[in-house]
VEXLUMMAR-85659 format. One line per field, with one value per atom (N, C-alpha, C, CB): x, z, y; residue number from 1. Coordinates in steps of 0.05 Angstrom, whole numbers, plus 5000, padded with zeros to 4 digits. Glycine has a CB too. Example, Ala and Ser with C-alpha at 12.3 -4.5 7.8 and 13.67 -1.06 7.14 Angstrom:
REM VEXLUMMAR-85659
east (5264  5246  5264  5226  5257  5273  5258  5282)
up (5156  5156  5156  5181  5142  5143  5157  5114)
north (4886  4910  4934  4911  4955  4979  5001  4988)
n (1  1  1  1  2  2  2  2)
//
This chain:
REM VEXLUMMAR-85659
east (8584  8562  8571  8547  8557  8564  8549  8559  8562  8549  8540  8568  8521  8510  8530  8484  8545  8562  8589  8567  8588  8612  8616  8610  8641  8649  8670  8659  8666  8686  8696  8673  8723  8734  8761  8737  8769  8796  8816  8798  8842  8862  8875  8883  8866  8880  8883  8865  8864  8865  8871  8838  8879  8885  8915  8875  8923  8952  8963  8958  8989  9002  8998  9032  8996  8993  8967  8993  8945  8920  8922  8897  8936  8940  8956  8953  8977  8995  8979  9018  8961  8945  8929  8927  8914  8897  8913  8876  8935  8953  8964  8976  8976  8988  8967  9004  8944  8923  8912  8900  8910  8899  8918  8893  8945  8964  8978  8985  8969  8981  8978  8969  8955  8950  8952  8923  8965  8968  8985  8979  8984  9001  9030  8997  9039  9065  9060  9083  9059  9052  9070  9054  9059  9074  9068  9067  9089  9086  9107  9090  9097  9114  9117  9104  9139  9141  9129  9171  9126  9115  9134  9110  9160  9180  9179  9208  9176  9174  9149  9175  9127  9102  9105  9078  9117  9121  9138  9134  9159  9176  9160  9201  9144  9128  9109  9112  9096  9077  9091  9061  9115  9130  9138  9154  9149  9159  9137  9176  9113  9090  9076  9070  9086  9074  9045  9076  9040  9013  9001  9013  8976  8960  8938  8949  8940  8920  8892  8928  8891  8865  8850  8868  8866  8854  8855  8869  8863  8864  8841  8892  8834  8809  8811  8786  8795  8794  8765  8812  8759  8733  8738  8719  8722  8723  8696  8730  8697  8673  8675  8669  8657  8659  8686  8655  8695  8720  8745  8721  8742  8765  8769  8760  8793  8799  8796  8827  8780  8776  8782  8747  8785  8791  8804  8766  8820  8834  8842  8859  8847  8860  8880  8840  8906  8926  8930  8953  8927  8930  8953  8904  8971  8991  8983  9019  8995  8987  9011  8967  9012  9033  9025  9061  9039  9036  9054  9042  9042  9058  9051  9051  9071  9067  9047  9058  9048  9031  9003  9029  8996  8970  8971  8956  8952  8950  8939  8931  8957  8952  8951  8973  8933  8932  8940  8904  8958  8969  8958  8999  8947  8938  8961  8915  8971  8994  8987  9009  8962  8953  8923  8968  8910  8882  8879  8863  8866  8864  8838  8887  8829  8806  8814  8779  8809  8818  8801  8814  8813  8800  8771  8816  8764  8737  8716  8735  8724  8705  8706  8711  8718  8719  8692  8742  8688  8663  8639  8657  8644  8621  8620  8623  8637  8635  8649  8607  8668  8680  8697  8697  8711  8728  8711  8744  8689  8671  8660  8647  8653  8641  8662  8631  8687  8708  8712  8734  8712  8715  8691  8719  8667  8644  8646  8618  8658  8661  8684  8665  8706  8730  8730  8754  8716  8717  8707  8700  8685  8677  8698  8651  8712  8734  8757  8743  8763  8785  8778  8791  8753  8744  8745  8715  8737  8738  8766  8726  8786  8814  8827  8829  8810  8819  8839  8832  8837  8853  8843  8851  8862  8855  8856  8873  8874  8879  8885  8901  8876  8883  8901  8857  8920  8938  8944  8965  8947  8954  8969  8929  8981  8993  8980  9024  8977  8964  8979  8934  8984  8997  8980  9003  8993  8978  8961  8997  8970  8955  8933  8974  8929  8908  8882  8917  8869  8845  8822  8835  8817  8795  8799  8791  8824  8830  8828  8859  8838  8836  8806  8850  8790  8762  8749  8747  8756  8745  8752  8754  8778  8787  8774  8817  8770  8757  8728  8757  8715  8687  8686  8675  8707  8708  8716  8728  8725  8732  8761  8723  8778  8806  8810  8823  8830  8837  8867  8829  8876  8905  8920  8909  8941  8956  8982  8963  8996  9021  9027  9044  9045  9054  9082  9053  9087  9112  9124  9108  9151  9165  9182  9182  9183  9199  9221  9181  9246  9269  9283  9289  9296  9314  9334  9298  9355  9376  9403  9375  9423  9451  9464  9466  9476  9489  9513  9499  9513  9535  9542  9527  9555  9562  9581  9573  9578  9596  9623  9584  9635  9661  9659  9673  9676  9675  9695  9680  9684  9701  9700  9691  9723  9724  9721  9750  9697  9691  9686  9667  9676  9669  9682  9638  9684  9692  9667  9710  9665  9642  9649  9633  9633  9637  9610  9656  9610  9586  9582  9587  9556  9550  9528  9541  9525  9504  9485  9516  9460  9441  9429  9455  9403  9390  9392  9361  9391  9392  9374  9422  9348  9329  9328  9301  9332  9331  9351  9335  9375  9396  9389  9423  9381  9376  9352  9371  9331  9308  9314  9286  9335  9343  9354  9365  9360  9369  9346  9389  9322  9300  9287  9278  9280  9263  9235  9274  9234  9208  9206  9207  9181  9177  9175  9151  9188  9187  9158  9206  9152  9126  9128  9119  9105  9103  9126  9077  9131  9150  9179  9149  9184  9211  9212  9220  9191  9189  9207  9160  9212  9230  9220  9233  9194  9184  9185  9155  9181  9183  9212  9172  9231  9259  9269  9276  9258  9264  9255  9251  9232  9221  9239  9193  9253  9270  9299  9260  9308  9335  9357  9340  9350  9371  9376  9362  9359  9362  9374  9336  9380  9389  9419  9373  9431  9458  9456  9479  9473  9473  9501  9463  9503  9528  9525  9533  9546  9546  9568  9550  9562  9582  9591  9570  9617  9627  9646  9641  9643  9662  9672  9649  9698  9711  9697  9709  9691  9679  9650  9696  9637  9609  9592  9606  9570  9552  9538  9532  9541  9529  9511  9550  9510  9493  9493  9504  9473  9470  9454  9457  9456  9441  9434  9457  9409  9400  9391  9377  9401  9394  9393  9415  9380  9378  9397  9349  9420  9440  9430  9465  9412  9402  9382  9389  9364  9344  9354  9319  9378  9390  9370  9398  9359  9339  9348  9312  9345  9351  9325  9363  9326  9302  9302  9300  9325  9327  9355  9321  9357  9383  9378  9399  9397  9395  9422  9374  9425  9449  9440  9466  9454  9446  9447  9465  9428  9426  9452  9405  9467  9491  9514  9501  9511  9532  9523  9541  9502  9492  9508  9462  9506  9520  9550  9510  9560  9588  9597  9596  9579  9586  9583  9614  9571  9568  9548  9560  9526  9507  9520  9483  9537  9551  9570  9567  9584  9601  9586  9616  9562  9546  9537  9521  9529  9520  9543  9504  9566  9590  9597  9614  9595  9600  9579  9601  9554  9533  9539  9505  9549  9555  9577  9565  9596  9616  9604  9638  9583  9570  9551  9554  9536  9514  9518  9489  9537  9537  9521  9526  9520  9508  9478  9519  9464  9435  9421  9426  9405  9390  9363  9406  9346  9320  9314  9297  9297  9288  9259  9306  9241  9212  9201  9197  9180  9163  9178  9149  9192  9205  9185  9231  9181  9162  9169  9161  9150  9155  9163  9130  9155  9160  9189  9146  9207  9235  9249  9249  9249  9261  9291  9257  9305  9334  9340  9346  9323  9327  9324  9308  9304  9298  9320  9271  9330  9352  9377  9359  9382  9405  9403  9408  9380  9377  9380  9349  9370  9373  9403  9356  9416  9445  9461  9455  9451  9465  9461  9456  9444  9440  9414  9462  9396  9371  9349  9364  9329  9306  9280  9306  9260  9233  9221  9214  9211  9198  9168  9211  9160  9131  9126  9122  9102  9094  9069  9088  9067  9044  9033  9053  9007  8995  8995  8967  9001  8995  8968  9017  8949  8922  8916  8901  8900  8893  8863  8909  8853  8826  8825  8805  8809  8805  8786  8793  8788  8771  8746  8785)
up (5730  5716  5689  5732  5667  5641  5634  5620  5621  5611  5583  5613  5574  5547  5525  5544  5530  5509  5508  5514  5499  5497  5468  5516  5462  5435  5437  5418  5423  5422  5393  5431  5390  5364  5363  5354  5339  5335  5335  5310  5335  5341  5316  5358  5292  5268  5269  5243  5279  5279  5306  5269  5325  5352  5355  5374  5364  5366  5392  5366  5392  5415  5441  5409  5441  5467  5481  5461  5466  5478  5489  5458  5474  5483  5509  5461  5509  5532  5557  5527  5553  5575  5588  5564  5573  5584  5595  5564  5582  5591  5619  5571  5622  5647  5670  5645  5663  5683  5692  5672  5673  5679  5696  5654  5692  5705  5729  5686  5736  5759  5785  5761  5789  5814  5810  5825  5789  5783  5804  5754  5804  5823  5820  5818  5795  5788  5773  5771  5787  5774  5750  5794  5729  5705  5697  5682  5690  5678  5656  5699  5631  5608  5597  5586  5583  5567  5539  5565  5523  5496  5480  5482  5483  5469  5478  5474  5504  5514  5504  5544  5503  5493  5463  5497  5448  5419  5415  5405  5432  5430  5438  5449  5459  5467  5445  5493  5432  5411  5387  5403  5381  5359  5365  5352  5389  5396  5400  5421  5408  5411  5384  5430  5363  5336  5336  5325  5350  5354  5327  5372  5323  5299  5308  5286  5301  5310  5300  5301  5277  5266  5282  5238  5299  5316  5345  5311  5351  5378  5382  5384  5407  5412  5436  5416  5435  5457  5462  5451  5487  5495  5503  5518  5493  5502  5514  5478  5535  5548  5550  5577  5537  5535  5524  5564  5504  5490  5506  5479  5530  5547  5546  5577  5539  5538  5566  5527  5568  5594  5594  5602  5570  5569  5542  5574  5542  5517  5517  5513  5493  5489  5467  5483  5471  5450  5440  5461  5415  5403  5383  5390  5386  5366  5350  5379  5326  5308  5295  5287  5295  5280  5278  5294  5261  5260  5281  5231  5300  5322  5323  5349  5322  5322  5301  5350  5278  5255  5256  5255  5276  5277  5276  5303  5262  5262  5290  5239  5305  5333  5339  5351  5357  5367  5396  5362  5403  5430  5443  5430  5467  5483  5497  5503  5486  5498  5520  5476  5527  5549  5547  5548  5570  5572  5597  5574  5596  5619  5619  5620  5643  5648  5670  5656  5667  5687  5712  5677  5736  5761  5764  5783  5756  5760  5743  5756  5724  5705  5707  5677  5727  5730  5740  5748  5735  5745  5727  5772  5704  5686  5662  5677  5661  5640  5614  5634  5615  5591  5577  5597  5592  5580  5563  5601  5574  5560  5534  5578  5538  5515  5493  5525  5500  5480  5465  5493  5480  5467  5449  5487  5458  5441  5414  5456  5415  5390  5373  5396  5385  5370  5360  5387  5373  5365  5336  5384  5328  5300  5280  5294  5287  5270  5269  5281  5291  5291  5274  5320  5276  5259  5229  5266  5223  5196  5185  5194  5203  5195  5197  5212  5201  5202  5225  5175  5246  5270  5283  5291  5290  5301  5331  5289  5343  5372  5385  5378  5410  5426  5449  5436  5456  5478  5494  5467  5520  5538  5562  5547  5577  5603  5624  5602  5648  5670  5696  5672  5714  5739  5755  5755  5766  5780  5803  5789  5816  5838  5831  5856  5805  5796  5791  5770  5813  5812  5796  5840  5799  5784  5753  5791  5744  5716  5706  5710  5721  5713  5711  5734  5730  5730  5705  5755  5699  5676  5650  5675  5647  5623  5620  5623  5642  5641  5631  5668  5639  5630  5600  5645  5589  5560  5545  5555  5559  5545  5546  5518  5559  5562  5582  5570  5577  5597  5602  5587  5625  5632  5616  5663  5602  5585  5600  5559  5612  5627  5646  5607  5665  5685  5678  5714  5682  5674  5698  5651  5699  5721  5709  5737  5722  5714  5734  5711  5724  5742  5739  5735  5760  5759  5781  5761  5779  5800  5789  5814  5805  5798  5790  5822  5767  5757  5775  5727  5786  5803  5794  5833  5771  5761  5780  5733  5781  5797  5783  5804  5789  5777  5747  5790  5733  5703  5692  5692  5677  5663  5633  5667  5622  5594  5574  5589  5573  5555  5527  5565  5525  5499  5495  5495  5470  5464  5461  5438  5475  5474  5456  5502  5436  5420  5409  5396  5403  5392  5363  5392  5357  5330  5318  5330  5292  5279  5264  5259  5261  5247  5266  5224  5265  5284  5278  5286  5252  5244  5262  5245  5260  5279  5277  5274  5253  5251  5269  5221  5269  5287  5316  5280  5323  5351  5362  5354  5345  5355  5361  5334  5349  5354  5383  5334  5396  5424  5444  5429  5435  5454  5466  5439  5492  5505  5508  5533  5510  5514  5493  5543  5486  5466  5481  5450  5469  5482  5481  5467  5500  5499  5477  5527  5473  5451  5451  5453  5474  5475  5470  5501  5473  5468  5443  5492  5426  5403  5380  5394  5361  5339  5323  5321  5316  5299  5313  5292  5339  5354  5355  5383  5359  5360  5333  5370  5312  5285  5282  5263  5295  5293  5307  5306  5328  5344  5343  5374  5322  5321  5324  5295  5317  5320  5350  5307  5368  5397  5410  5410  5394  5405  5400  5393  5418  5415  5419  5434  5406  5409  5416  5383  5438  5445  5437  5476  5424  5416  5431  5386  5438  5450  5429  5476  5425  5404  5415  5382  5406  5412  5385  5429  5381  5355  5332  5351  5338  5318  5311  5292  5327  5322  5344  5323  5336  5355  5372  5340  5398  5417  5438  5431  5437  5456  5448  5485  5458  5451  5472  5423  5472  5490  5475  5516  5473  5460  5481  5439  5480  5501  5489  5523  5505  5498  5517  5501  5508  5526  5539  5510  5526  5538  5560  5517  5555  5575  5596  5562  5590  5607  5611  5635  5589  5589  5571  5579  5581  5566  5553  5583  5526  5512  5509  5484  5503  5499  5507  5470  5517  5519  5518  5545  5507  5505  5499  5483  5507  5502  5489  5528  5469  5456  5477  5432  5475  5496  5501  5487  5480  5484  5497  5458  5500  5512  5539  5493  5550  5576  5599  5580  5622  5647  5644  5656  5626  5622  5628  5594  5639  5646  5624  5656  5601  5579  5585  5553  5598  5607  5625  5621  5644  5662  5647  5683  5627  5610  5596  5590  5585  5571  5589  5558  5614  5632  5643  5655  5646  5654  5632  5659  5607  5585  5584  5558  5590  5591  5612  5597  5635  5657  5648  5682  5632  5621  5602  5606  5589  5569  5582  5549  5603  5613  5642  5611  5656  5685  5697  5694  5723  5736  5737  5764  5736  5739  5713  5749  5713  5689  5696  5672  5676  5680  5656  5682  5661  5640  5648  5638  5629  5636  5622  5628  5635  5623  5615  5599  5635  5631  5638  5648  5620  5624  5649  5600  5668  5693  5687  5711  5664  5658  5656  5632  5652  5649  5676  5628  5691  5718  5717  5732  5698  5696  5692  5673  5675  5670  5696  5649  5711  5736  5757  5748  5759  5777  5769  5778  5743  5732  5739  5702  5733  5738  5767  5728  5785  5813  5821  5830  5811  5816  5806  5804  5785  5772  5787  5743  5808  5825  5821  5820  5803  5797  5815  5768  5819  5836  5822  5863  5827  5816  5829  5820  5812  5824  5817  5814  5797  5791  5776  5773  5780  5765  5749  5785  5725  5708  5697  5685  5688  5673  5643  5683  5625  5597  5593  5578  5583  5578  5548  5594  5539  5510  5506  5496  5483  5475  5444  5486  5434  5405  5397  5396  5372  5363  5350  5342)
north (3991  4001  4012  4022  4005  4015  4040  3993  4059  4083  4078  4107  4093  4088  4097  4104  4118  4129  4114  4159  4089  4072  4064  4048  4059  4051  4029  4075  4007  3985  3984  3958  3985  3985  3971  4014  3962  3952  3976  3935  3969  3990  4002  3978  3996  4007  4037  3999  4051  4081  4093  4092  4076  4085  4089  4065  4113  4118  4105  4148  4102  4088  4102  4086  4128  4143  4135  4174  4130  4122  4093  4124  4076  4048  4049  4031  4065  4068  4077  4087  4097  4108  4086  4130  4070  4050  4026  4040  4020  3998  4004  3994  4028  4035  4038  4060  4049  4052  4025  4070  4007  3980  3964  3965  3967  3950  3964  3942  3988  4002  3988  4030  3973  3959  3928  3966  3920  3891  3877  3887  3850  3835  3843  3805  3845  3856  3882  3836  3905  3930  3936  3954  3948  3954  3983  3935  3997  4024  4026  4046  4026  4027  4055  4008  4061  4085  4078  4095  4099  4094  4077  4121  4081  4065  4036  4077  4031  4004  3990  4004  4004  3992  3986  4012  4003  3998  3973  4022  3970  3946  3921  3949  3923  3900  3892  3907  3912  3906  3894  3931  3903  3892  3864  3909  3859  3833  3813  3835  3822  3804  3799  3816  3812  3810  3820  3781  3842  3852  3860  3877  3850  3857  3876  3831  3901  3921  3914  3949  3901  3894  3872  3885  3857  3837  3844  3810  3869  3879  3899  3893  3904  3918  3937  3898  3958  3978  3986  4002  3991  4002  4031  3986  4049  4077  4085  4096  4100  4110  4140  4097  4154  4184  4191  4197  4176  4180  4174  4208  4163  4156  4126  4165  4116  4088  4075  4082  4054  4041  4011  4045  3999  3970  3964  3953  3942  3935  3906  3953  3895  3869  3873  3846  3866  3866  3838  3879  3834  3807  3806  3798  3787  3781  3757  3777  3754  3731  3719  3741  3693  3678  3649  3682  3634  3605  3593  3594  3578  3567  3537  3581  3520  3491  3483  3482  3495  3488  3499  3459  3515  3527  3557  3518  3570  3599  3607  3610  3620  3624  3654  3611  3662  3690  3690  3702  3708  3710  3735  3711  3732  3755  3767  3746  3789  3803  3822  3817  3824  3841  3846  3868  3841  3848  3865  3822  3888  3905  3920  3924  3926  3943  3962  3927  3988  4008  4003  4037  4008  4001  4010  4013  4034  4043  4030  4072  4013  4001  3970  4009  3959  3930  3919  3922  3894  3881  3886  3890  3900  3906  3888  3935  3867  3848  3856  3842  3875  3885  3864  3909  3847  3826  3808  3810  3799  3781  3795  3772  3820  3835  3839  3863  3844  3847  3821  3857  3799  3773  3766  3751  3773  3767  3782  3777  3805  3821  3811  3850  3803  3796  3767  3800  3749  3720  3716  3704  3728  3725  3734  3739  3756  3767  3747  3794  3734  3714  3690  3705  3682  3659  3667  3651  3691  3701  3701  3730  3706  3706  3678  3725  3658  3630  3624  3622  3639  3633  3607  3657  3590  3564  3562  3543  3578  3575  3601  3554  3605  3629  3620  3643  3636  3630  3655  3617  3651  3674  3663  3689  3681  3674  3691  3679  3679  3693  3684  3687  3703  3697  3677  3723  3657  3635  3646  3614  3668  3679  3697  3693  3702  3721  3705  3735  3698  3681  3694  3675  3720  3732  3730  3761  3734  3733  3704  3743  3685  3656  3648  3638  3656  3650  3662  3661  3687  3701  3687  3730  3679  3666  3638  3663  3624  3598  3600  3584  3622  3626  3631  3651  3642  3648  3623  3671  3602  3577  3569  3579  3585  3577  3555  3602  3538  3517  3520  3489  3511  3512  3491  3508  3499  3481  3472  3495  3491  3485  3507  3480  3500  3520  3529  3507  3555  3568  3582  3588  3582  3596  3619  3576  3641  3664  3668  3690  3672  3674  3701  3652  3709  3732  3729  3759  3745  3743  3749  3716  3742  3747  3720  3759  3721  3697  3690  3700  3666  3657  3629  3658  3626  3599  3585  3601  3559  3543  3539  3516  3517  3510  3508  3484  3521  3521  3501  3550  3482  3463  3470  3433  3474  3484  3461  3500  3450  3428  3438  3412  3463  3475  3502  3477  3510  3538  3555  3539  3577  3595  3619  3604  3624  3648  3658  3641  3684  3696  3686  3727  3681  3672  3690  3642  3689  3704  3685  3726  3693  3675  3655  3661  3652  3634  3604  3642  3597  3569  3552  3558  3557  3544  3514  3555  3503  3474  3460  3465  3471  3460  3465  3473  3489  3495  3479  3525  3476  3461  3432  3462  3422  3394  3390  3384  3413  3412  3413  3435  3419  3426  3401  3441  3403  3384  3396  3376  3423  3437  3459  3449  3466  3487  3514  3482  3534  3561  3572  3581  3589  3604  3625  3616  3639  3658  3679  3673  3691  3713  3704  3727  3678  3667  3650  3651  3651  3634  3644  3631  3626  3633  3656  3608  3656  3678  3705  3672  3705  3730  3740  3727  3722  3730  3740  3707  3728  3739  3768  3721  3774  3801  3822  3802  3813  3832  3824  3832  3812  3801  3822  3787  3847  3868  3874  3894  3864  3868  3843  3875  3822  3797  3792  3774  3778  3767  3737  3780  3722  3692  3683  3678  3668  3655  3625  3658  3615  3587  3572  3584  3547  3529  3509  3515  3507  3489  3469  3506  3444  3422  3412  3399  3413  3406  3421  3375  3446  3464  3457  3464  3440  3433  3446  3401  3459  3472  3451  3490  3454  3435  3449  3418  3475  3490  3519  3487  3534  3562  3576  3566  3603  3620  3646  3626  3653  3678  3697  3672  3722  3742  3770  3741  3787  3816  3830  3827  3841  3853  3878  3859  3893  3918  3912  3936  3893  3885  3865  3874  3854  3833  3810  3845  3801  3781  3758  3792  3733  3709  3700  3686  3695  3686  3655  3698  3644  3615  3606  3607  3581  3568  3538  3577  3524  3495  3482  3486  3457  3442  3415  3437  3406  3381  3358  3374  3339  3318  3303  3298  3297  3281  3297  3270  3323  3340  3352  3362  3342  3353  3342  3348  3355  3348  3347  3320  3365  3368  3397  3360  3413  3441  3461  3441  3453  3472  3494  3457  3487  3508  3528  3495  3518  3536  3554  3519  3544  3560  3582  3542  3575  3595  3617  3581  3610  3631  3647  3619  3635  3650  3671  3631  3663  3681  3703  3666  3696  3716  3737  3702  3728  3746  3766  3731  3757  3775  3796  3759  3788  3806  3827  3790  3818  3835  3844  3820  3832  3836  3813  3863  3813  3789  3788  3787  3811  3811  3805  3838  3783  3776  3765  3755  3762  3749  3730  3770  3711  3693  3685  3667  3690  3687  3662  3711  3651  3631  3605  3642  3594  3568  3546  3566  3528  3506  3490  3487  3487  3473  3444  3474  3433  3405  3398  3398  3417  3410  3413  3429  3391  3392  3399  3364  3388  3393  3422  3376  3436  3464  3480  3474  3474  3489  3484  3481  3460  3454  3470  3424  3471  3485  3515  3481  3527  3556  3563  3565  3547  3552  3549  3533  3529  3526  3549  3500  3562  3585  3611  3588  3610  3634  3648  3652  3638  3651  3641  3648  3658  3650  3656  3665  3639  3644  3668  3618  3687  3711  3712  3736  3696  3694  3668  3719  3657  3633  3640  3609  3629  3635  3609  3653  3610  3589  3598  3582  3580  3584  3572  3572  3588  3579  3580  3596  3561  3560  3554  3538  3562  3554  3553  3573  3535  3534  3556  3506  3566  3587  3574  3605)
n (1  1  1  1  2  2  2  2  3  3  3  3  4  4  4  4  5  5  5  5  6  6  6  6  7  7  7  7  8  8  8  8  9  9  9  9  10  10  10  10  11  11  11  11  12  12  12  12  13  13  13  13  14  14  14  14  15  15  15  15  16  16  16  16  17  17  17  17  18  18  18  18  19  19  19  19  20  20  20  20  21  21  21  21  22  22  22  22  23  23  23  23  24  24  24  24  25  25  25  25  26  26  26  26  27  27  27  27  28  28  28  28  29  29  29  29  30  30  30  30  31  31  31  31  32  32  32  32  33  33  33  33  34  34  34  34  35  35  35  35  36  36  36  36  37  37  37  37  38  38  38  38  39  39  39  39  40  40  40  40  41  41  41  41  42  42  42  42  43  43  43  43  44  44  44  44  45  45  45  45  46  46  46  46  47  47  47  47  48  48  48  48  49  49  49  49  50  50  50  50  51  51  51  51  52  52  52  52  53  53  53  53  54  54  54  54  55  55  55  55  56  56  56  56  57  57  57  57  58  58  58  58  59  59  59  59  60  60  60  60  61  61  61  61  62  62  62  62  63  63  63  63  64  64  64  64  65  65  65  65  66  66  66  66  67  67  67  67  68  68  68  68  69  69  69  69  70  70  70  70  71  71  71  71  72  72  72  72  73  73  73  73  74  74  74  74  75  75  75  75  76  76  76  76  77  77  77  77  78  78  78  78  79  79  79  79  80  80  80  80  81  81  81  81  82  82  82  82  83  83  83  83  84  84  84  84  85  85  85  85  86  86  86  86  87  87  87  87  88  88  88  88  89  89  89  89  90  90  90  90  91  91  91  91  92  92  92  92  93  93  93  93  94  94  94  94  95  95  95  95  96  96  96  96  97  97  97  97  98  98  98  98  99  99  99  99  100  100  100  100  101  101  101  101  102  102  102  102  103  103  103  103  104  104  104  104  105  105  105  105  106  106  106  106  107  107  107  107  108  108  108  108  109  109  109  109  110  110  110  110  111  111  111  111  112  112  112  112  113  113  113  113  114  114  114  114  115  115  115  115  116  116  116  116  117  117  117  117  118  118  118  118  119  119  119  119  120  120  120  120  121  121  121  121  122  122  122  122  123  123  123  123  124  124  124  124  125  125  125  125  126  126  126  126  127  127  127  127  128  128  128  128  129  129  129  129  130  130  130  130  131  131  131  131  132  132  132  132  133  133  133  133  134  134  134  134  135  135  135  135  136  136  136  136  137  137  137  137  138  138  138  138  139  139  139  139  140  140  140  140  141  141  141  141  142  142  142  142  143  143  143  143  144  144  144  144  145  145  145  145  146  146  146  146  147  147  147  147  148  148  148  148  149  149  149  149  150  150  150  150  151  151  151  151  152  152  152  152  153  153  153  153  154  154  154  154  155  155  155  155  156  156  156  156  157  157  157  157  158  158  158  158  159  159  159  159  160  160  160  160  161  161  161  161  162  162  162  162  163  163  163  163  164  164  164  164  165  165  165  165  166  166  166  166  167  167  167  167  168  168  168  168  169  169  169  169  170  170  170  170  171  171  171  171  172  172  172  172  173  173  173  173  174  174  174  174  175  175  175  175  176  176  176  176  177  177  177  177  178  178  178  178  179  179  179  179  180  180  180  180  181  181  181  181  182  182  182  182  183  183  183  183  184  184  184  184  185  185  185  185  186  186  186  186  187  187  187  187  188  188  188  188  189  189  189  189  190  190  190  190  191  191  191  191  192  192  192  192  193  193  193  193  194  194  194  194  195  195  195  195  196  196  196  196  197  197  197  197  198  198  198  198  199  199  199  199  200  200  200  200  201  201  201  201  202  202  202  202  203  203  203  203  204  204  204  204  205  205  205  205  206  206  206  206  207  207  207  207  208  208  208  208  209  209  209  209  210  210  210  210  211  211  211  211  212  212  212  212  213  213  213  213  214  214  214  214  215  215  215  215  216  216  216  216  217  217  217  217  218  218  218  218  219  219  219  219  220  220  220  220  221  221  221  221  222  222  222  222  223  223  223  223  224  224  224  224  225  225  225  225  226  226  226  226  227  227  227  227  228  228  228  228  229  229  229  229  230  230  230  230  231  231  231  231  232  232  232  232  233  233  233  233  234  234  234  234  235  235  235  235  236  236  236  236  237  237  237  237  238  238  238  238  239  239  239  239  240  240  240  240  241  241  241  241  242  242  242  242  243  243  243  243  244  244  244  244  245  245  245  245  246  246  246  246  247  247  247  247  248  248  248  248  249  249  249  249  250  250  250  250  251  251  251  251  252  252  252  252  253  253  253  253  254  254  254  254  255  255  255  255  256  256  256  256  257  257  257  257  258  258  258  258  259  259  259  259  260  260  260  260  261  261  261  261  262  262  262  262  263  263  263  263  264  264  264  264  265  265  265  265  266  266  266  266  267  267  267  267  268  268  268  268  269  269  269  269  270  270  270  270  271  271  271  271  272  272  272  272  273  273  273  273  274  274  274  274  275  275  275  275  276  276  276  276  277  277  277  277  278  278  278  278  279  279  279  279  280  280  280  280  281  281  281  281  282  282  282  282  283  283  283  283  284  284  284  284)
//
């Protein structure tokens, strides 16, 4: 049930503490419960390229009860907005707030010439999937999230592994079979590059593979090996070097299900799927 004294507004004048309050309250009973600190939320918003002018909050009697965080960047040639979090606090669910927030924000997105919306949702979250489909989203691809202890098999020293600086995306993209999701995309990693380390694999001083990770979060953002150098143990070398850097416990989120070889490799390396998500999209 909706109360009369409600206010829906974008986030330009909303401080982080209020966003944190409604974020944590909304996700406390989520399939994968989340509770962030203010510092963690600020990092998330920075790494998601959150645009407060395109993000929105509902207040009831001056208490935040619902929100959408939107990031913005050009992705695959389209001006794209990413839903970095949608939440409604438990006592206010079922009142149509998600639909109402979208009804308000969509004209603003069109005005800003946004072409596409993208989000991720846990595959088991049927109510959210149903809600997003009603708003016009369709499932684009399935993603797997991994975590566990790195346990590389036999290491063949086919390549020299060393730390490198600078992303040089043109070279790295030539190794890709699949495109990274928003949180692992090139523009996002540029935004948080001070938190990233890059390991390069070299054969005769030529880069043939790489791995980008966050040593503090023990999270892998990207890894790839050039097609002509695959099945030679270079991926195993990179993950063995990663283990030396971070310890054995790591995670890697939103790996496209379409890359069978990647999933076989990650399982062989000791990691296990802990959650599956859909990437959903809609045109604006």
